[in-house]
Chimera marker file (.cmm) of the C-alpha trace (Angstrom):
<marker_set name="trace">
<marker id="1" x="-2.688" y="10.848" z="-8.261" r="1" g="1" b="0" radius="0.5"/>
<marker id="2" x="-5.460" y="8.578" z="-6.105" r="1" g="1" b="0" radius="0.5"/>
<marker id="3" x="-5.473" y="9.427" z="-2.532" r="1" g="1" b="0" radius="0.5"/>
<marker id="4" x="-7.532" y="6.901" z="-0.696" r="1" g="1" b="0" radius="0.5"/>
<marker id="5" x="-8.493" y="7.102" z="3.154" r="1" g="1" b="0" radius="0.5"/>
<marker id="6" x="-7.112" y="3.983" z="4.452" r="1" g="1" b="0" radius="0.5"/>
<marker id="7" x="-10.294" y="3.573" z="6.751" r="1" g="1" b="0" radius="0.5"/>
<marker id="8" x="-11.838" y="3.570" z="3.424" r="1" g="1" b="0" radius="0.5"/>
<marker id="9" x="-9.606" y="1.244" z="1.322" r="1" g="1" b="0" radius="0.5"/>
<marker id="10" x="-10.217" y="-1.533" z="4.258" r="1" g="1" b="0" radius="0.5"/>
<marker id="11" x="-14.132" y="-1.426" z="4.026" r="1" g="1" b="0" radius="0.5"/>
<marker id="12" x="-15.033" y="-0.288" z="0.453" r="1" g="1" b="0" radius="0.5"/>
<marker id="13" x="-13.673" y="-3.412" z="-1.318" r="1" g="1" b="0" radius="0.5"/>
<marker id="14" x="-16.071" y="-5.355" z="0.634" r="1" g="1" b="0" radius="0.5"/>
<marker id="15" x="-19.182" y="-2.666" z="0.095" r="1" g="1" b="0" radius="0.5"/>
<marker id="16" x="-18.717" y="-1.348" z="-4.029" r="1" g="1" b="0" radius="0.5"/>
<marker id="17" x="-19.631" y="-2.876" z="-6.448" r="1" g="1" b="0" radius="0.5"/>
<marker id="18" x="-17.246" y="-4.388" z="-8.693" r="1" g="1" b="0" radius="0.5"/>
<marker id="19" x="-17.742" y="-1.641" z="-11.598" r="1" g="1" b="0" radius="0.5"/>
<marker id="20" x="-16.959" y="0.928" z="-9.512" r="1" g="1" b="0" radius="0.5"/>
<marker id="21" x="-13.736" y="0.111" z="-8.563" r="1" g="1" b="0" radius="0.5"/>
<marker id="22" x="-12.639" y="-1.099" z="-11.994" r="1" g="1" b="0" radius="0.5"/>
<marker id="23" x="-13.682" y="1.981" z="-13.241" r="1" g="1" b="0" radius="0.5"/>
<marker id="24" x="-11.042" y="3.411" z="-11.431" r="1" g="1" b="0" radius="0.5"/>
<marker id="25" x="-8.718" y="0.883" z="-12.724" r="1" g="1" b="0" radius="0.5"/>
<marker id="26" x="-7.736" y="-0.530" z="-9.277" r="1" g="1" b="0" radius="0.5"/>
<marker id="27" x="-8.178" y="-4.175" z="-9.014" r="1" g="1" b="0" radius="0.5"/>
<marker id="28" x="-6.791" y="-6.792" z="-6.889" r="1" g="1" b="0" radius="0.5"/>
<marker id="29" x="-5.398" y="-9.808" z="-6.985" r="1" g="1" b="0" radius="0.5"/>
<marker id="30" x="-2.822" y="-12.217" z="-4.712" r="1" g="1" b="0" radius="0.5"/>
<marker id="31" x="0.583" y="-11.522" z="-4.601" r="1" g="1" b="0" radius="0.5"/>
<marker id="32" x="3.061" y="-12.376" z="-7.560" r="1" g="1" b="0" radius="0.5"/>
<marker id="33" x="4.950" y="-15.643" z="-7.590" r="1" g="1" b="0" radius="0.5"/>
<marker id="34" x="8.047" y="-13.722" z="-8.373" r="1" g="1" b="0" radius="0.5"/>
<marker id="35" x="8.000" y="-11.702" z="-5.642" r="1" g="1" b="0" radius="0.5"/>
<marker id="36" x="10.306" y="-12.739" z="-2.818" r="1" g="1" b="0" radius="0.5"/>
<marker id="37" x="8.864" y="-12.887" z="0.884" r="1" g="1" b="0" radius="0.5"/>
<marker id="38" x="10.536" y="-10.413" z="3.087" r="1" g="1" b="0" radius="0.5"/>
<marker id="39" x="10.248" y="-10.989" z="7.042" r="1" g="1" b="0" radius="0.5"/>
<marker id="40" x="10.905" y="-7.899" z="9.286" r="1" g="1" b="0" radius="0.5"/>
<marker id="41" x="10.492" y="-6.970" z="13.095" r="1" g="1" b="0" radius="0.5"/>
<marker id="42" x="6.677" y="-5.842" z="13.830" r="1" g="1" b="0" radius="0.5"/>
<marker id="43" x="8.362" y="-4.029" z="16.689" r="1" g="1" b="0" radius="0.5"/>
<marker id="44" x="9.688" y="-0.447" z="17.047" r="1" g="1" b="0" radius="0.5"/>
<marker id="45" x="13.156" y="-0.563" z="17.296" r="1" g="1" b="0" radius="0.5"/>
<marker id="46" x="13.801" y="3.162" z="18.127" r="1" g="1" b="0" radius="0.5"/>
<marker id="47" x="11.622" y="5.203" z="20.165" r="1" g="1" b="0" radius="0.5"/>
<marker id="48" x="12.957" y="8.331" z="19.169" r="1" g="1" b="0" radius="0.5"/>
<marker id="49" x="10.338" y="9.085" z="16.404" r="1" g="1" b="0" radius="0.5"/>
<marker id="50" x="8.429" y="12.343" z="15.088" r="1" g="1" b="0" radius="0.5"/>
<marker id="51" x="5.209" y="12.457" z="13.559" r="1" g="1" b="0" radius="0.5"/>
<marker id="52" x="3.367" y="10.014" z="15.437" r="1" g="1" b="0" radius="0.5"/>
<marker id="53" x="4.668" y="6.777" z="13.485" r="1" g="1" b="0" radius="0.5"/>
<marker id="54" x="7.282" y="4.400" z="12.879" r="1" g="1" b="0" radius="0.5"/>
<marker id="55" x="7.885" y="2.772" z="9.462" r="1" g="1" b="0" radius="0.5"/>
<marker id="56" x="9.179" y="-0.753" z="9.668" r="1" g="1" b="0" radius="0.5"/>
<marker id="57" x="9.545" y="-1.887" z="6.242" r="1" g="1" b="0" radius="0.5"/>
<marker id="58" x="9.924" y="-0.205" z="3.223" r="1" g="1" b="0" radius="0.5"/>
<marker id="59" x="10.507" y="-2.236" z="0.150" r="1" g="1" b="0" radius="0.5"/>
<marker id="60" x="10.438" y="-2.055" z="-3.952" r="1" g="1" b="0" radius="0.5"/>
<marker id="61" x="11.169" y="-5.543" z="-5.782" r="1" g="1" b="0" radius="0.5"/>
<marker id="62" x="11.243" y="-5.707" z="-9.877" r="1" g="1" b="0" radius="0.5"/>
<marker id="63" x="10.267" y="-8.505" z="-12.038" r="1" g="1" b="0" radius="0.5"/>
<marker id="64" x="12.150" y="-6.908" z="-15.566" r="1" g="1" b="0" radius="0.5"/>
<marker id="65" x="11.228" y="-9.189" z="-18.002" r="1" g="1" b="0" radius="0.5"/>
<marker id="66" x="8.035" y="-9.088" z="-16.746" r="1" g="1" b="0" radius="0.5"/>
<marker id="67" x="7.837" y="-5.419" z="-16.995" r="1" g="1" b="0" radius="0.5"/>
<marker id="68" x="6.687" y="-5.549" z="-13.045" r="1" g="1" b="0" radius="0.5"/>
<marker id="69" x="7.360" y="-3.909" z="-10.179" r="1" g="1" b="0" radius="0.5"/>
<marker id="70" x="6.099" y="-4.786" z="-6.169" r="1" g="1" b="0" radius="0.5"/>
<marker id="71" x="5.987" y="-2.202" z="-3.440" r="1" g="1" b="0" radius="0.5"/>
<marker id="72" x="5.116" y="-2.948" z="-0.233" r="1" g="1" b="0" radius="0.5"/>
<marker id="73" x="5.479" y="-0.451" z="3.619" r="1" g="1" b="0" radius="0.5"/>
<marker id="74" x="4.839" y="-1.792" z="6.731" r="1" g="1" b="0" radius="0.5"/>
<marker id="75" x="4.217" y="1.072" z="8.717" r="1" g="1" b="0" radius="0.5"/>
<marker id="76" x="3.266" y="1.153" z="13.172" r="1" g="1" b="0" radius="0.5"/>
<marker id="77" x="1.013" y="4.040" z="13.959" r="1" g="1" b="0" radius="0.5"/>
<marker id="78" x="2.197" y="5.113" z="17.523" r="1" g="1" b="0" radius="0.5"/>
<marker id="79" x="-0.190" y="8.161" z="18.553" r="1" g="1" b="0" radius="0.5"/>
<marker id="80" x="-3.454" y="9.802" z="16.960" r="1" g="1" b="0" radius="0.5"/>
<marker id="81" x="-1.222" y="12.092" z="14.809" r="1" g="1" b="0" radius="0.5"/>
<marker id="82" x="0.857" y="9.449" z="13.178" r="1" g="1" b="0" radius="0.5"/>
<marker id="83" x="-2.887" y="7.530" z="12.400" r="1" g="1" b="0" radius="0.5"/>
<marker id="84" x="-3.715" y="10.872" z="10.985" r="1" g="1" b="0" radius="0.5"/>
<marker id="85" x="-0.685" y="11.311" z="8.811" r="1" g="1" b="0" radius="0.5"/>
<marker id="86" x="-0.847" y="7.730" z="7.960" r="1" g="1" b="0" radius="0.5"/>
<marker id="87" x="-4.423" y="7.182" z="7.189" r="1" g="1" b="0" radius="0.5"/>
<marker id="88" x="-4.493" y="7.909" z="3.073" r="1" g="1" b="0" radius="0.5"/>
<marker id="89" x="-2.803" y="5.785" z="0.772" r="1" g="1" b="0" radius="0.5"/>
<marker id="90" x="-1.559" y="8.238" z="-1.910" r="1" g="1" b="0" radius="0.5"/>
<marker id="91" x="0.116" y="6.530" z="-5.243" r="1" g="1" b="0" radius="0.5"/>
<marker id="92" x="0.673" y="7.819" z="-9.282" r="1" g="1" b="0" radius="0.5"/>
<marker id="93" x="0.377" y="5.647" z="-12.156" r="1" g="1" b="0" radius="0.5"/>
<marker id="94" x="-1.056" y="6.391" z="-15.303" r="1" g="1" b="0" radius="0.5"/>
<marker id="95" x="-3.693" y="4.311" z="-16.354" r="1" g="1" b="0" radius="0.5"/>
<marker id="96" x="-2.983" y="4.602" z="-19.888" r="1" g="1" b="0" radius="0.5"/>
<marker id="97" x="0.027" y="2.406" z="-19.457" r="1" g="1" b="0" radius="0.5"/>
<marker id="98" x="0.195" y="1.114" z="-16.039" r="1" g="1" b="0" radius="0.5"/>
<marker id="99" x="-1.825" y="-1.303" z="-14.305" r="1" g="1" b="0" radius="0.5"/>
<marker id="100" x="-2.626" y="-0.593" z="-10.351" r="1" g="1" b="0" radius="0.5"/>
<marker id="101" x="-3.383" y="-3.626" z="-8.516" r="1" g="1" b="0" radius="0.5"/>
<marker id="102" x="-3.399" y="-4.176" z="-4.344" r="1" g="1" b="0" radius="0.5"/>
<marker id="103" x="-2.377" y="-7.214" z="-2.519" r="1" g="1" b="0" radius="0.5"/>
<link id1="1" id2="2" r="1" g="1" b="0" radius="0.2"/>
<link id1="2" id2="3" r="1" g="1" b="0" radius="0.2"/>
<link id1="3" id2="4" r="1" g="1" b="0" radius="0.2"/>
<link id1="4" id2="5" r="1" g="1" b="0" radius="0.2"/>
<link id1="5" id2="6" r="1" g="1" b="0" radius="0.2"/>
<link id1="6" id2="7" r="1" g="1" b="0" radius="0.2"/>
<link id1="7" id2="8" r="1" g="1" b="0" radius="0.2"/>
<link id1="8" id2="9" r="1" g="1" b="0" radius="0.2"/>
<link id1="9" id2="10" r="1" g="1" b="0" radius="0.2"/>
<link id1="10" id2="11" r="1" g="1" b="0" radius="0.2"/>
<link id1="11" id2="12" r="1" g="1" b="0" radius="0.2"/>
<link id1="12" id2="13" r="1" g="1" b="0" radius="0.2"/>
<link id1="13" id2="14" r="1" g="1" b="0" radius="0.2"/>
<link id1="14" id2="15" r="1" g="1" b="0" radius="0.2"/>
<link id1="15" id2="16" r="1" g="1" b="0" radius="0.2"/>
<link id1="16" id2="17" r="1" g="1" b="0" radius="0.2"/>
<link id1="17" id2="18" r="1" g="1" b="0" radius="0.2"/>
<link id1="18" id2="19" r="1" g="1" b="0" radius="0.2"/>
<link id1="19" id2="20" r="1" g="1" b="0" radius="0.2"/>
<link id1="20" id2="21" r="1" g="1" b="0" radius="0.2"/>
<link id1="21" id2="22" r="1" g="1" b="0" radius="0.2"/>
<link id1="22" id2="23" r="1" g="1" b="0" radius="0.2"/>
<link id1="23" id2="24" r="1" g="1" b="0" radius="0.2"/>
<link id1="24" id2="25" r="1" g="1" b="0" radius="0.2"/>
<link id1="25" id2="26" r="1" g="1" b="0" radius="0.2"/>
<link id1="26" id2="27" r="1" g="1" b="0" radius="0.2"/>
<link id1="27" id2="28" r="1" g="1" b="0" radius="0.2"/>
<link id1="28" id2="29" r="1" g="1" b="0" radius="0.2"/>
<link id1="29" id2="30" r="1" g="1" b="0" radius="0.2"/>
<link id1="30" id2="31" r="1" g="1" b="0" radius="0.2"/>
<link id1="31" id2="32" r="1" g="1" b="0" radius="0.2"/>
<link id1="32" id2="33" r="1" g="1" b="0" radius="0.2"/>
<link id1="33" id2="34" r="1" g="1" b="0" radius="0.2"/>
<link id1="34" id2="35" r="1" g="1" b="0" radius="0.2"/>
<link id1="35" id2="36" r="1" g="1" b="0" radius="0.2"/>
<link id1="36" id2="37" r="1" g="1" b="0" radius="0.2"/>
<link id1="37" id2="38" r="1" g="1" b="0" radius="0.2"/>
<link id1="38" id2="39" r="1" g="1" b="0" radius="0.2"/>
<link id1="39" id2="40" r="1" g="1" b="0" radius="0.2"/>
<link id1="40" id2="41" r="1" g="1" b="0" radius="0.2"/>
<link id1="41" id2="42" r="1" g="1" b="0" radius="0.2"/>
<link id1="42" id2="43" r="1" g="1" b="0" radius="0.2"/>
<link id1="43" id2="44" r="1" g="1" b="0" radius="0.2"/>
<link id1="44" id2="45" r="1" g="1" b="0" radius="0.2"/>
<link id1="45" id2="46" r="1" g="1" b="0" radius="0.2"/>
<link id1="46" id2="47" r="1" g="1" b="0" radius="0.2"/>
<link id1="47" id2="48" r="1" g="1" b="0" radius="0.2"/>
<link id1="48" id2="49" r="1" g="1" b="0" radius="0.2"/>
<link id1="49" id2="50" r="1" g="1" b="0" radius="0.2"/>
<link id1="50" id2="51" r="1" g="1" b="0" radius="0.2"/>
<link id1="51" id2="52" r="1" g="1" b="0" radius="0.2"/>
<link id1="52" id2="53" r="1" g="1" b="0" radius="0.2"/>
<link id1="53" id2="54" r="1" g="1" b="0" radius="0.2"/>
<link id1="54" id2="55" r="1" g="1" b="0" radius="0.2"/>
<link id1="55" id2="56" r="1" g="1" b="0" radius="0.2"/>
<link id1="56" id2="57" r="1" g="1" b="0" radius="0.2"/>
<link id1="57" id2="58" r="1" g="1" b="0" radius="0.2"/>
<link id1="58" id2="59" r="1" g="1" b="0" radius="0.2"/>
<link id1="59" id2="60" r="1" g="1" b="0" radius="0.2"/>
<link id1="60" id2="61" r="1" g="1" b="0" radius="0.2"/>
<link id1="61" id2="62" r="1" g="1" b="0" radius="0.2"/>
<link id1="62" id2="63" r="1" g="1" b="0" radius="0.2"/>
<link id1="63" id2="64" r="1" g="1" b="0" radius="0.2"/>
<link id1="64" id2="65" r="1" g="1" b="0" radius="0.2"/>
<link id1="65" id2="66" r="1" g="1" b="0" radius="0.2"/>
<link id1="66" id2="67" r="1" g="1" b="0" radius="0.2"/>
<link id1="67" id2="68" r="1" g="1" b="0" radius="0.2"/>
<link id1="68" id2="69" r="1" g="1" b="0" radius="0.2"/>
<link id1="69" id2="70" r="1" g="1" b="0" radius="0.2"/>
<link id1="70" id2="71" r="1" g="1" b="0" radius="0.2"/>
<link id1="71" id2="72" r="1" g="1" b="0" radius="0.2"/>
<link id1="72" id2="73" r="1" g="1" b="0" radius="0.2"/>
<link id1="73" id2="74" r="1" g="1" b="0" radius="0.2"/>
<link id1="74" id2="75" r="1" g="1" b="0" radius="0.2"/>
<link id1="75" id2="76" r="1" g="1" b="0" radius="0.2"/>
<link id1="76" id2="77" r="1" g="1" b="0" radius="0.2"/>
<link id1="77" id2="78" r="1" g="1" b="0" radius="0.2"/>
<link id1="78" id2="79" r="1" g="1" b="0" radius="0.2"/>
<link id1="79" id2="80" r="1" g="1" b="0" radius="0.2"/>
<link id1="80" id2="81" r="1" g="1" b="0" radius="0.2"/>
<link id1="81" id2="82" r="1" g="1" b="0" radius="0.2"/>
<link id1="82" id2="83" r="1" g="1" b="0" radius="0.2"/>
<link id1="83" id2="84" r="1" g="1" b="0" radius="0.2"/>
<link id1="84" id2="85" r="1" g="1" b="0" radius="0.2"/>
<link id1="85" id2="86" r="1" g="1" b="0" radius="0.2"/>
<link id1="86" id2="87" r="1" g="1" b="0" radius="0.2"/>
<link id1="87" id2="88" r="1" g="1" b="0" radius="0.2"/>
<link id1="88" id2="89" r="1" g="1" b="0" radius="0.2"/>
<link id1="89" id2="90" r="1" g="1" b="0" radius="0.2"/>
<link id1="90" id2="91" r="1" g="1" b="0" radius="0.2"/>
<link id1="91" id2="92" r="1" g="1" b="0" radius="0.2"/>
<link id1="92" id2="93" r="1" g="1" b="0" radius="0.2"/>
<link id1="93" id2="94" r="1" g="1" b="0" radius="0.2"/>
<link id1="94" id2="95" r="1" g="1" b="0" radius="0.2"/>
<link id1="95" id2="96" r="1" g="1" b="0" radius="0.2"/>
<link id1="96" id2="97" r="1" g="1" b="0" radius="0.2"/>
<link id1="97" id2="98" r="1" g="1" b="0" radius="0.2"/>
<link id1="98" id2="99" r="1" g="1" b="0" radius="0.2"/>
<link id1="99" id2="100" r="1" g="1" b="0" radius="0.2"/>
<link id1="100" id2="101" r="1" g="1" b="0" radius="0.2"/>
<link id1="101" id2="102" r="1" g="1" b="0" radius="0.2"/>
<link id1="102" id2="103" r="1" g="1" b="0" radius="0.2"/>
</marker_set>
């Protein structure tokens, strides 16, 4: 499992040399053409929440022919506690047979 602080992710790709990123087998690319764009409301529809954040979107799309999946989440941070709990990206993958690409 790779645990990357969100603030680090947003800044790191501009400053880290490509070789440093590639050693972890993490790449960036545009969204694949087969992915269907899902529109969603960016405002919180329910003011009762716990944890200081609100999930606006959680989606997973699969392309069986290409053996690819696309996962997207959108979270609105509402409090400092929500920022703390939402400031890490946790992704499990096995580089022996999987690729991880950020879009």
